[in-house]
N, CA, C, O and the ligand as a Tripos MOL2 file, in Angstrom:
@<TRIPOS>MOLECULE
protein
  269   267    68     0     0
PROTEIN
NO_CHARGES

@<TRIPOS>ATOM
      1 N           6.2550   34.9970   -5.4230 N.3       1 MET1
      2 CA          6.2440   33.6690   -6.0510 C.3       1 MET1
      3 C           4.8120   33.3400   -6.4890 C.2       1 MET1
      4 O           3.8820   33.3510   -5.6820 O.2       1 MET1
      5 N           4.6630   33.0570   -7.7510 N.am      2 THR2
      6 CA          3.3430   32.7110   -8.2630 C.3       2 THR2
      7 C           3.3470   31.2690   -8.7330 C.2       2 THR2
      8 O           4.4010   30.6460   -8.8640 O.2       2 THR2
      9 N           2.1750   30.7560   -8.9810 N.am      3 GLY3
     10 CA          2.0580   29.3920   -9.4710 C.3       3 GLY3
     11 C           1.8830   28.4100   -8.3370 C.2       3 GLY3
     12 O           2.1640   28.7180   -7.1790 O.2       3 GLY3
     13 N           1.4230   27.2440   -8.6760 N.am      4 THR4
     14 CA          1.1800   26.1910   -7.7040 C.3       4 THR4
     15 C           2.3300   25.1970   -7.7590 C.2       4 THR4
     16 O           2.7610   24.8130   -8.8460 O.2       4 THR4
     17 N           2.8330   24.7770   -6.6050 N.am      5 PRO5
     18 CA          3.9500   23.8310   -6.6310 C.3       5 PRO5
     19 C           3.5890   22.5530   -7.3730 C.2       5 PRO5
     20 O           2.4810   22.0320   -7.2430 O.2       5 PRO5
     21 N           4.5260   22.0690   -8.1360 N.am      6 CYS6
     22 CA          4.3510   20.8090   -8.8540 C.3       6 CYS6
     23 C           4.3690   19.6620   -7.8520 C.2       6 CYS6
     24 O           5.1150   19.6950   -6.8730 O.2       6 CYS6
     25 N           3.5440   18.6490   -8.1010 N.am      7 LYS7
     26 CA          3.4700   17.4990   -7.1920 C.3       7 LYS7
     27 C           4.5150   16.4540   -7.5210 C.2       7 LYS7
     28 O           4.6080   15.4350   -6.8370 O.2       7 LYS7
     29 N           5.2990   16.6860   -8.5520 N.am      8 GLY8
     30 CA          6.2540   15.6800   -8.9950 C.3       8 GLY8
     31 C           7.5470   15.6920   -8.2170 C.2       8 GLY8
     32 O           8.4370   14.8850   -8.4870 O.2       8 GLY8
     33 N           7.6720   16.5870   -7.2600 N.am      9 GLY9
     34 CA          8.8670   16.6150   -6.4410 C.3       9 GLY9
     35 C          10.0250   17.3580   -7.0750 C.2       9 GLY9
     36 O          11.1700   17.1770   -6.6590 O.2       9 GLY9
     37 N           9.7590   18.1900   -8.0690 N.am     10 CYS10
     38 CA         10.8430   18.8710   -8.7760 C.3      10 CYS10
     39 C          11.0300   20.2950   -8.2680 C.2      10 CYS10
     40 O          11.9560   20.9860   -8.6930 O.2      10 CYS10
     41 N          10.1640   20.7380   -7.3680 N.am     11 ARG11
     42 CA         10.1860   22.1020   -6.8410 C.3      11 ARG11
     43 C           9.8030   23.1460   -7.8800 C.2      11 ARG11
     44 O           9.9130   24.3450   -7.6250 O.2      11 ARG11
     45 N           9.3650   22.7090   -9.0220 N.am     12 GLY12
     46 CA          8.9090   23.6390  -10.0510 C.3      12 GLY12
     47 C           7.4670   24.0260   -9.8010 C.2      12 GLY12
     48 O           6.8630   23.5990   -8.8170 O.2      12 GLY12
     49 N           6.9270   24.8210  -10.6770 N.am     13 THR13
     50 CA          5.5170   25.1690  -10.5690 C.3      13 THR13
     51 C           4.7810   24.6000  -11.7660 C.2      13 THR13
     52 O           5.3210   24.4850  -12.8660 O.2      13 THR13
     53 N           3.5400   24.2500  -11.5150 N.am     14 ARG14
     54 CA          2.7530   23.6570  -12.6000 C.3      14 ARG14
     55 C           1.7970   24.6740  -13.1740 C.2      14 ARG14
     56 O           1.5190   25.7120  -12.5740 O.2      14 ARG14
     57 N           1.3060   24.3520  -14.3380 N.am     15 GLN15
     58 CA          0.3240   25.2010  -15.0050 C.3      15 GLN15
     59 C          -1.0000   25.1060  -14.2450 C.2      15 GLN15
     60 O          -1.2880   24.0900  -13.6130 O.2      15 GLN15
     61 N          -1.7980   26.1670  -14.3120 N.am     16 PRO16
     62 CA         -3.1350   26.0520  -13.7420 C.3      16 PRO16
     63 C          -3.8680   24.8790  -14.3950 C.2      16 PRO16
     64 O          -3.7300   24.6480  -15.5970 O.2      16 PRO16
     65 N          -4.6270   24.1570  -13.6220 N.am     17 HIS17
     66 CA         -5.4260   23.0320  -14.1070 C.3      17 HIS17
     67 C          -4.5790   21.8420  -14.5290 C.2      17 HIS17
     68 O          -5.1030   20.8960  -15.1180 O.2      17 HIS17
     69 N          -3.2760   21.8660  -14.2400 N.am     18 ARG18
     70 CA         -2.4370   20.7110  -14.5360 C.3      18 ARG18
     71 C          -1.9060   20.1920  -13.2200 C.2      18 ARG18
     72 O          -1.6480   20.9620  -12.2950 O.2      18 ARG18
     73 N          -1.7430   18.8790  -13.1390 N.am     19 TYR19
     74 CA         -1.3050   18.3080  -11.8870 C.3      19 TYR19
     75 C           0.2110   18.3850  -11.7400 C.2      19 TYR19
     76 O           0.7350   18.5080  -10.6330 O.2      19 TYR19
     77 N           0.9070   18.3100  -12.8720 N.am     20 LEU20
     78 CA          2.3650   18.3110  -12.8630 C.3      20 LEU20
     79 C           2.8880   19.4040  -13.7830 C.2      20 LEU20
     80 O           2.1750   19.8700  -14.6720 O.2      20 LEU20
     81 N           4.1420   19.8130  -13.5650 N.am     21 CYS21
     82 CA          4.7690   20.7220  -14.5130 C.3      21 CYS21
     83 C           5.1190   19.9340  -15.7790 C.2      21 CYS21
     84 O           5.0640   18.7040  -15.7820 O.2      21 CYS21
     85 N           5.4700   20.6260  -16.8240 N.am     22 LEU22
     86 CA          5.7310   19.9580  -18.1010 C.3      22 LEU22
     87 C           6.8900   18.9650  -18.0040 C.2      22 LEU22
     88 O           6.8520   17.9000  -18.6210 O.2      22 LEU22
     89 N           7.9130   19.3130  -17.2320 N.am     23 THR23
     90 CA          9.0690   18.4300  -17.0930 C.3      23 THR23
     91 C           8.6540   17.0930  -16.4830 C.2      23 THR23
     92 O           9.0190   16.0270  -16.9790 O.2      23 THR23
     93 N           7.8880   17.1730  -15.4010 N.am     24 CYS24
     94 CA          7.4430   15.9410  -14.7420 C.3      24 CYS24
     95 C           6.4460   15.1860  -15.6130 C.2      24 CYS24
     96 O           6.4570   13.9560  -15.6710 O.2      24 CYS24
     97 N           5.5910   15.9370  -16.2830 N.am     25 TRP25
     98 CA          4.5960   15.3130  -17.1610 C.3      25 TRP25
     99 C           5.2990   14.4580  -18.2070 C.2      25 TRP25
    100 O           4.8730   13.3370  -18.4830 O.2      25 TRP25
    101 N           6.3690   14.9790  -18.7870 N.am     26 HIS26
    102 CA          7.0590   14.2470  -19.8420 C.3      26 HIS26
    103 C           7.9160   13.1240  -19.2890 C.2      26 HIS26
    104 O           8.4010   12.2810  -20.0440 O.2      26 HIS26
    105 N           8.1080   13.1050  -17.9640 N.am     27 ALA27
    106 CA          8.8470   11.9970  -17.3430 C.3      27 ALA27
    107 C           7.9500   10.7860  -17.1450 C.2      27 ALA27
    108 O           8.4400    9.6760  -16.9370 O.2      27 ALA27
    109 N           6.6490   10.9900  -17.2080 N.am     28 LEU28
    110 CA          5.7250    9.8720  -17.0420 C.3      28 LEU28
    111 C           5.8260    8.9440  -18.2500 C.2      28 LEU28
    112 O           6.1340    9.3890  -19.3560 O.2      28 LEU28
    113 N           5.5650    7.6500  -18.0360 N.am     29 PRO29
    114 CA          5.5200    6.7310  -19.1840 C.3      29 PRO29
    115 C           4.4470    7.1780  -20.1710 C.2      29 PRO29
    116 O           3.4190    7.7230  -19.7700 O.2      29 PRO29
    117 N           4.6850    6.9490  -21.4540 N.am     30 ALA30
    118 CA          3.7570    7.4000  -22.4910 C.3      30 ALA30
    119 C           2.3420    6.8670  -22.2590 C.2      30 ALA30
    120 O           1.3580    7.5720  -22.4830 O.2      30 ALA30
    121 N           2.2530    5.6210  -21.8100 N.am     31 ALA31
    122 CA          0.9310    5.0280  -21.5990 C.3      31 ALA31
    123 C           0.1660    5.7710  -20.5070 C.2      31 ALA31
    124 O          -1.0360    6.0070  -20.6240 O.2      31 ALA31
    125 N           0.8800    6.1340  -19.4480 N.am     32 ALA32
    126 CA          0.2430    6.8630  -18.3520 C.3      32 ALA32
    127 C          -0.1740    8.2530  -18.8200 C.2      32 ALA32
    128 O          -1.2480    8.7370  -18.4630 O.2      32 ALA32
    129 N           0.6740    8.8890  -19.6170 N.am     33 ARG33
    130 CA          0.3480   10.2250  -20.1350 C.3      33 ARG33
    131 C          -0.9000   10.1890  -20.9920 C.2      33 ARG33
    132 O          -1.7830   11.0380  -20.8760 O.2      33 ARG33
    133 N          -0.9520    9.1850  -21.8570 N.am     34 ARG34
    134 CA         -2.1130    9.0600  -22.7470 C.3      34 ARG34
    135 C          -3.3880    8.8910  -21.9390 C.2      34 ARG34
    136 O          -4.4040    9.5280  -22.2180 O.2      34 ARG34
    137 N          -3.3250    8.0230  -20.9310 N.am     35 ALA35
    138 CA         -4.5100    7.7510  -20.1240 C.3      35 ALA35
    139 C          -4.9340    8.9940  -19.3510 C.2      35 ALA35
    140 O          -6.1210    9.3090  -19.2660 O.2      35 ALA35
    141 N          -3.9530    9.6970  -18.7890 N.am     36 LEU36
    142 CA         -4.2640   10.8670  -17.9630 C.3      36 LEU36
    143 C          -4.7530   12.0490  -18.8100 C.2      36 LEU36
    144 O          -5.4870   12.9070  -18.3200 O.2      36 LEU36
    145 N          -4.3480   12.0850  -20.0570 N.am     37 ALA37
    146 CA         -4.7330   13.2110  -20.9180 C.3      37 ALA37
    147 C          -6.1600   13.0700  -21.4060 C.2      37 ALA37
    148 O          -6.7810   14.0470  -21.8240 O.2      37 ALA37
    149 N          -6.6830   11.8480  -21.3520 N.am     38 ARG38
    150 CA         -8.0380   11.6240  -21.8160 C.3      38 ARG38
    151 C          -9.0190   12.0970  -20.7620 C.2      38 ARG38
    152 O          -8.8110   11.8600  -19.5720 O.2      38 ARG38
    153 N         -10.0710   12.7540  -21.1780 N.am     39 SER39
    154 CA        -11.0810   13.1330  -20.1970 C.3      39 SER39
    155 C         -12.3650   12.3870  -20.5010 C.2      39 SER39
    156 O         -13.0490   12.6590  -21.4880 O.2      39 SER39
    157 N         -12.6720   11.4540  -19.6410 N.am     40 ASP40
    158 CA        -13.9160   10.7110  -19.7430 C.3      40 ASP40
    159 C         -14.4240   10.4630  -18.3260 C.2      40 ASP40
    160 O         -14.0050   11.1370  -17.3850 O.2      40 ASP40
    161 N         -15.3150    9.5090  -18.1770 N.am     41 ALA41
    162 CA        -15.9230    9.2660  -16.8680 C.3      41 ALA41
    163 C         -14.8990    8.8210  -15.8270 C.2      41 ALA41
    164 O         -15.1360    8.9480  -14.6260 O.2      41 ALA41
    165 N         -13.7570    8.2960  -16.2890 N.am     42 HIS42
    166 CA        -12.7700    7.7820  -15.3440 C.3      42 HIS42
    167 C         -11.5940    8.7240  -15.1250 C.2      42 HIS42
    168 O         -10.6260    8.3660  -14.4540 O.2      42 HIS42
    169 N         -11.6730    9.9050  -15.6770 N.am     43 ALA43
    170 CA        -10.5480   10.8430  -15.5980 C.3      43 ALA43
    171 C         -10.1750   11.1510  -14.1440 C.2      43 ALA43
    172 O          -8.9950   11.2030  -13.8000 O.2      43 ALA43
    173 N         -11.1700   11.3510  -13.3120 N.am     44 VAL44
    174 CA        -10.9050   11.6940  -11.9080 C.3      44 VAL44
    175 C         -10.2680   10.5030  -11.1890 C.2      44 VAL44
    176 O          -9.3600   10.6750  -10.3760 O.2      44 VAL44
    177 N         -10.7430    9.3110  -11.4920 N.am     45 ALA45
    178 CA        -10.1940    8.1090  -10.8650 C.3      45 ALA45
    179 C          -8.7270    7.9310  -11.2540 C.2      45 ALA45
    180 O          -7.9070    7.5420  -10.4220 O.2      45 ALA45
    181 N          -8.3950    8.2120  -12.5100 N.am     46 ARG46
    182 CA         -7.0030    8.0780  -12.9480 C.3      46 ARG46
    183 C          -6.1180    9.1030  -12.2540 C.2      46 ARG46
    184 O          -4.9880    8.8050  -11.8660 O.2      46 ARG46
    185 N          -6.6380   10.2980  -12.1060 N.am     47 LEU47
    186 CA         -5.8780   11.3470  -11.4230 C.3      47 LEU47
    187 C          -5.6090   10.9440   -9.9800 C.2      47 LEU47
    188 O          -4.5460   11.2170   -9.4230 O.2      47 LEU47
    189 N          -6.6030   10.2890   -9.3920 N.am     48 ARG48
    190 CA         -6.4420    9.8340   -8.0090 C.3      48 ARG48
    191 C          -5.3710    8.7420   -7.9220 C.2      48 ARG48
    192 O          -4.6120    8.6880   -6.9540 O.2      48 ARG48
    193 N          -5.3150    7.8830   -8.9250 N.am     49 GLU49
    194 CA         -4.2700    6.8550   -8.9630 C.3      49 GLU49
    195 C          -2.8940    7.4960   -9.0310 C.2      49 GLU49
    196 O          -1.9670    7.0840   -8.3330 O.2      49 GLU49
    197 N          -2.7740    8.5100   -9.8820 N.am     50 LEU50
    198 CA         -1.5020    9.2240  -10.0060 C.3      50 LEU50
    199 C          -1.1140    9.8510   -8.6760 C.2      50 LEU50
    200 O           0.0250    9.7350   -8.2240 O.2      50 LEU50
    201 N          -2.0800   10.5140   -8.0630 N.am     51 HIS51
    202 CA         -1.8540   11.1920   -6.7890 C.3      51 HIS51
    203 C          -1.3520   10.2010   -5.7350 C.2      51 HIS51
    204 O          -0.3870   10.4710   -5.0210 O.2      51 HIS51
    205 N          -2.0240    9.0550   -5.6540 N.am     52 ARG52
    206 CA         -1.6820    8.0500   -4.6450 C.3      52 ARG52
    207 C          -0.2440    7.5590   -4.8390 C.2      52 ARG52
    208 O           0.4910    7.3610   -3.8710 O.2      52 ARG52
    209 N           0.1430    7.3680   -6.1000 N.am     53 GLN53
    210 CA          1.4920    6.8690   -6.3640 C.3      53 GLN53
    211 C           2.5520    7.9240   -6.0690 C.2      53 GLN53
    212 O           3.6400    7.6030   -5.5920 O.2      53 GLN53
    213 N           2.2310    9.1750   -6.3540 N.am     54 LEU54
    214 CA          3.1800   10.2430   -6.0380 C.3      54 LEU54
    215 C           3.3600   10.3480   -4.5320 C.2      54 LEU54
    216 O           4.4760   10.5230   -4.0430 O.2      54 LEU54
    217 N           2.2510   10.2400   -3.7960 N.am     55 GLU55
    218 CA          2.3140   10.3040   -2.3390 C.3      55 GLU55
    219 C           3.1400    9.1500   -1.7770 C.2      55 GLU55
    220 O           3.8170    9.2910   -0.7590 O.2      55 GLU55
    221 N           3.0740    8.0140   -2.4530 N.am     56 ALA56
    222 CA          3.7850    6.8240   -1.9990 C.3      56 ALA56
    223 C           5.2600    6.8790   -2.3770 C.2      56 ALA56
    224 O           6.0350    6.0000   -2.0000 O.2      56 ALA56
    225 N           5.6470    7.9130   -3.1230 N.am     57 GLY57
    226 CA          7.0550    8.0700   -3.4680 C.3      57 GLY57
    227 C           7.4970    7.2550   -4.6730 C.2      57 GLY57
    228 O           8.6910    7.0510   -4.8920 O.2      57 GLY57
    229 N           6.5350    6.7950   -5.4460 N.am     58 ILE58
    230 CA          6.8810    6.0330   -6.6490 C.3      58 ILE58
    231 C           7.4550    6.9910   -7.7050 C.2      58 ILE58
    232 O           6.8800    8.0510   -7.9550 O.2      58 ILE58
    233 N           8.5780    6.6240   -8.3190 N.am     59 PRO59
    234 CA          9.1910    7.5190   -9.3160 C.3      59 PRO59
    235 C           8.2470    7.7730  -10.4960 C.2      59 PRO59
    236 O           7.4590    6.9090  -10.8810 O.2      59 PRO59
    237 N           8.3490    8.9650  -11.0490 N.am     60 LEU60
    238 CA          7.4820    9.3420  -12.1700 C.3      60 LEU60
    239 C           7.5510    8.3300  -13.3090 C.2      60 LEU60
    240 O           6.5490    8.0350  -13.9600 O.2      60 LEU60
    241 N           8.7480    7.8060  -13.5350 N.am     61 THR61
    242 CA          8.9410    6.8990  -14.6660 C.3      61 THR61
    243 C           8.2680    5.5360  -14.4390 C.2      61 THR61
    244 O           8.1700    4.7250  -15.3590 O.2      61 THR61
    245 N           7.8040    5.2950  -13.1970 N.am     62 GLU62
    246 CA          7.1780    4.0130  -12.9020 C.3      62 GLU62
    247 C           5.6980    4.1270  -12.5830 C.2      62 GLU62
    248 O           5.0630    3.1670  -12.1460 O.2      62 GLU62
    249 N           5.1560    5.3270  -12.8120 N.am     63 ILE63
    250 CA          3.7300    5.5300  -12.5520 C.3      63 ILE63
    251 C           2.8920    4.7260  -13.5430 C.2      63 ILE63
    252 O           3.1670    4.7130  -14.7420 O.2      63 ILE63
    253 N           1.8680    4.0600  -13.0210 N.am     64 GLU64
    254 CA          0.9480    3.3340  -13.8950 C.3      64 GLU64
    255 C          -0.4720    3.7260  -13.5350 C.2      64 GLU64
    256 O          -0.8330    3.7590  -12.3580 O.2      64 GLU64
    257 N          -1.2750    4.0220  -14.5390 N.am     65 VAL65
    258 CA         -2.6780    4.2940  -14.2800 C.3      65 VAL65
    259 C          -3.5220    3.3890  -15.1560 C.2      65 VAL65
    260 O          -3.0490    2.8820  -16.1740 O.2      65 VAL65
    261 N          -4.7530    3.1880  -14.7680 N.am     66 THR66
    262 CA         -5.6620    2.3590  -15.5470 C.3      66 THR66
    263 C          -5.8330    2.9680  -16.9310 C.2      66 THR66
    264 O          -6.1970    4.1390  -17.0430 O.2      66 THR66
    265 N          -5.5830    2.2110  -17.9770 N.am     67 PRO67
    266 CA         -5.7000    2.7660  -19.3360 C.3      67 PRO67
    267 C          -7.1370    3.1730  -19.6570 C.2      67 PRO67
    268 O          -7.4110    3.6570  -20.7550 O.2      67 PRO67
    269 ZN          7.5250   19.0220  -11.8040 Zn       68 ZN68
@<TRIPOS>BOND
     1     1     2 1
     2     2     3 1
     3     3     4 2
     4     3     5 am
     5     5     6 1
     6     6     7 1
     7     7     8 2
     8     7     9 am
     9     9    10 1
    10    10    11 1
    11    11    12 2
    12    11    13 am
    13    13    14 1
    14    14    15 1
    15    15    16 2
    16    15    17 am
    17    17    18 1
    18    18    19 1
    19    19    20 2
    20    19    21 am
    21    21    22 1
    22    22    23 1
    23    23    24 2
    24    23    25 am
    25    25    26 1
    26    26    27 1
    27    27    28 2
    28    27    29 am
    29    29    30 1
    30    30    31 1
    31    31    32 2
    32    31    33 am
    33    33    34 1
    34    34    35 1
    35    35    36 2
    36    35    37 am
    37    37    38 1
    38    38    39 1
    39    39    40 2
    40    39    41 am
    41    41    42 1
    42    42    43 1
    43    43    44 2
    44    43    45 am
    45    45    46 1
    46    46    47 1
    47    47    48 2
    48    47    49 am
    49    49    50 1
    50    50    51 1
    51    51    52 2
    52    51    53 am
    53    53    54 1
    54    54    55 1
    55    55    56 2
    56    55    57 am
    57    57    58 1
    58    58    59 1
    59    59    60 2
    60    59    61 am
    61    61    62 1
    62    62    63 1
    63    63    64 2
    64    63    65 am
    65    65    66 1
    66    66    67 1
    67    67    68 2
    68    67    69 am
    69    69    70 1
    70    70    71 1
    71    71    72 2
    72    71    73 am
    73    73    74 1
    74    74    75 1
    75    75    76 2
    76    75    77 am
    77    77    78 1
    78    78    79 1
    79    79    80 2
    80    79    81 am
    81    81    82 1
    82    82    83 1
    83    83    84 2
    84    83    85 am
    85    85    86 1
    86    86    87 1
    87    87    88 2
    88    87    89 am
    89    89    90 1
    90    90    91 1
    91    91    92 2
    92    91    93 am
    93    93    94 1
    94    94    95 1
    95    95    96 2
    96    95    97 am
    97    97    98 1
    98    98    99 1
    99    99   100 2
   100    99   101 am
   101   101   102 1
   102   102   103 1
   103   103   104 2
   104   103   105 am
   105   105   106 1
   106   106   107 1
   107   107   108 2
   108   107   109 am
   109   109   110 1
   110   110   111 1
   111   111   112 2
   112   111   113 am
   113   113   114 1
   114   114   115 1
   115   115   116 2
   116   115   117 am
   117   117   118 1
   118   118   119 1
   119   119   120 2
   120   119   121 am
   121   121   122 1
   122   122   123 1
   123   123   124 2
   124   123   125 am
   125   125   126 1
   126   126   127 1
   127   127   128 2
   128   127   129 am
   129   129   130 1
   130   130   131 1
   131   131   132 2
   132   131   133 am
   133   133   134 1
   134   134   135 1
   135   135   136 2
   136   135   137 am
   137   137   138 1
   138   138   139 1
   139   139   140 2
   140   139   141 am
   141   141   142 1
   142   142   143 1
   143   143   144 2
   144   143   145 am
   145   145   146 1
   146   146   147 1
   147   147   148 2
   148   147   149 am
   149   149   150 1
   150   150   151 1
   151   151   152 2
   152   151   153 am
   153   153   154 1
   154   154   155 1
   155   155   156 2
   156   155   157 am
   157   157   158 1
   158   158   159 1
   159   159   160 2
   160   159   161 am
   161   161   162 1
   162   162   163 1
   163   163   164 2
   164   163   165 am
   165   165   166 1
   166   166   167 1
   167   167   168 2
   168   167   169 am
   169   169   170 1
   170   170   171 1
   171   171   172 2
   172   171   173 am
   173   173   174 1
   174   174   175 1
   175   175   176 2
   176   175   177 am
   177   177   178 1
   178   178   179 1
   179   179   180 2
   180   179   181 am
   181   181   182 1
   182   182   183 1
   183   183   184 2
   184   183   185 am
   185   185   186 1
   186   186   187 1
   187   187   188 2
   188   187   189 am
   189   189   190 1
   190   190   191 1
   191   191   192 2
   192   191   193 am
   193   193   194 1
   194   194   195 1
   195   195   196 2
   196   195   197 am
   197   197   198 1
   198   198   199 1
   199   199   200 2
   200   199   201 am
   201   201   202 1
   202   202   203 1
   203   203   204 2
   204   203   205 am
   205   205   206 1
   206   206   207 1
   207   207   208 2
   208   207   209 am
   209   209   210 1
   210   210   211 1
   211   211   212 2
   212   211   213 am
   213   213   214 1
   214   214   215 1
   215   215   216 2
   216   215   217 am
   217   217   218 1
   218   218   219 1
   219   219   220 2
   220   219   221 am
   221   221   222 1
   222   222   223 1
   223   223   224 2
   224   223   225 am
   225   225   226 1
   226   226   227 1
   227   227   228 2
   228   227   229 am
   229   229   230 1
   230   230   231 1
   231   231   232 2
   232   231   233 am
   233   233   234 1
   234   234   235 1
   235   235   236 2
   236   235   237 am
   237   237   238 1
   238   238   239 1
   239   239   240 2
   240   239   241 am
   241   241   242 1
   242   242   243 1
   243   243   244 2
   244   243   245 am
   245   245   246 1
   246   246   247 1
   247   247   248 2
   248   247   249 am
   249   249   250 1
   250   250   251 1
   251   251   252 2
   252   251   253 am
   253   253   254 1
   254   254   255 1
   255   255   256 2
   256   255   257 am
   257   257   258 1
   258   258   259 1
   259   259   260 2
   260   259   261 am
   261   261   262 1
   262   262   263 1
   263   263   264 2
   264   263   265 am
   265   265   266 1
   266   266   267 1
   267   267   268 2
@<TRIPOS>SUBSTRUCTURE
     1 MET1         2 RESIDUE 1 A MET
     2 THR2         6 RESIDUE 1 A THR
     3 GLY3        10 RESIDUE 1 A GLY
     4 THR4        14 RESIDUE 1 A THR
     5 PRO5        18 RESIDUE 1 A PRO
     6 CYS6        22 RESIDUE 1 A CYS
     7 LYS7        26 RESIDUE 1 A LYS
     8 GLY8        30 RESIDUE 1 A GLY
     9 GLY9        34 RESIDUE 1 A GLY
    10 CYS10       38 RESIDUE 1 A CYS
    11 ARG11       42 RESIDUE 1 A ARG
    12 GLY12       46 RESIDUE 1 A GLY
    13 THR13       50 RESIDUE 1 A THR
    14 ARG14       54 RESIDUE 1 A ARG
    15 GLN15       58 RESIDUE 1 A GLN
    16 PRO16       62 RESIDUE 1 A PRO
    17 HIS17       66 RESIDUE 1 A HIS
    18 ARG18       70 RESIDUE 1 A ARG
    19 TYR19       74 RESIDUE 1 A TYR
    20 LEU20       78 RESIDUE 1 A LEU
    21 CYS21       82 RESIDUE 1 A CYS
    22 LEU22       86 RESIDUE 1 A LEU
    23 THR23       90 RESIDUE 1 A THR
    24 CYS24       94 RESIDUE 1 A CYS
    25 TRP25       98 RESIDUE 1 A TRP
    26 HIS26      102 RESIDUE 1 A HIS
    27 ALA27      106 RESIDUE 1 A ALA
    28 LEU28      110 RESIDUE 1 A LEU
    29 PRO29      114 RESIDUE 1 A PRO
    30 ALA30      118 RESIDUE 1 A ALA
    31 ALA31      122 RESIDUE 1 A ALA
    32 ALA32      126 RESIDUE 1 A ALA
    33 ARG33      130 RESIDUE 1 A ARG
    34 ARG34      134 RESIDUE 1 A ARG
    35 ALA35      138 RESIDUE 1 A ALA
    36 LEU36      142 RESIDUE 1 A LEU
    37 ALA37      146 RESIDUE 1 A ALA
    38 ARG38      150 RESIDUE 1 A ARG
    39 SER39      154 RESIDUE 1 A SER
    40 ASP40      158 RESIDUE 1 A ASP
    41 ALA41      162 RESIDUE 1 A ALA
    42 HIS42      166 RESIDUE 1 A HIS
    43 ALA43      170 RESIDUE 1 A ALA
    44 VAL44      174 RESIDUE 1 A VAL
    45 ALA45      178 RESIDUE 1 A ALA
    46 ARG46      182 RESIDUE 1 A ARG
    47 LEU47      186 RESIDUE 1 A LEU
    48 ARG48      190 RESIDUE 1 A ARG
    49 GLU49      194 RESIDUE 1 A GLU
    50 LEU50      198 RESIDUE 1 A LEU
    51 HIS51      202 RESIDUE 1 A HIS
    52 ARG52      206 RESIDUE 1 A ARG
    53 GLN53      210 RESIDUE 1 A GLN
    54 LEU54      214 RESIDUE 1 A LEU
    55 GLU55      218 RESIDUE 1 A GLU
    56 ALA56      222 RESIDUE 1 A ALA
    57 GLY57      226 RESIDUE 1 A GLY
    58 ILE58      230 RESIDUE 1 A ILE
    59 PRO59      234 RESIDUE 1 A PRO
    60 LEU60      238 RESIDUE 1 A LEU
    61 THR61      242 RESIDUE 1 A THR
    62 GLU62      246 RESIDUE 1 A GLU
    63 ILE63      250 RESIDUE 1 A ILE
    64 GLU64      254 RESIDUE 1 A GLU
    65 VAL65      258 RESIDUE 1 A VAL
    66 THR66      262 RESIDUE 1 A THR
    67 PRO67      266 RESIDUE 1 A PRO
    68 ZN68       269 GROUP 0 **** ****
């Protein structure tokens, strides 16, 4: 078995350097996807927000990150 488990709870594997597999990524709200795809000074903070919500069991479709 290769690949890193996806954090989205789908039991799939994610791409290297990606936090979620493509299926879970596309389940995120468009606004959250846009924010997470941007890489700037706050990119790490946004990723941490995503992580915290996934750990808390919040559904992918309800994830919100700072724009
Ligand atoms: Zn997934």
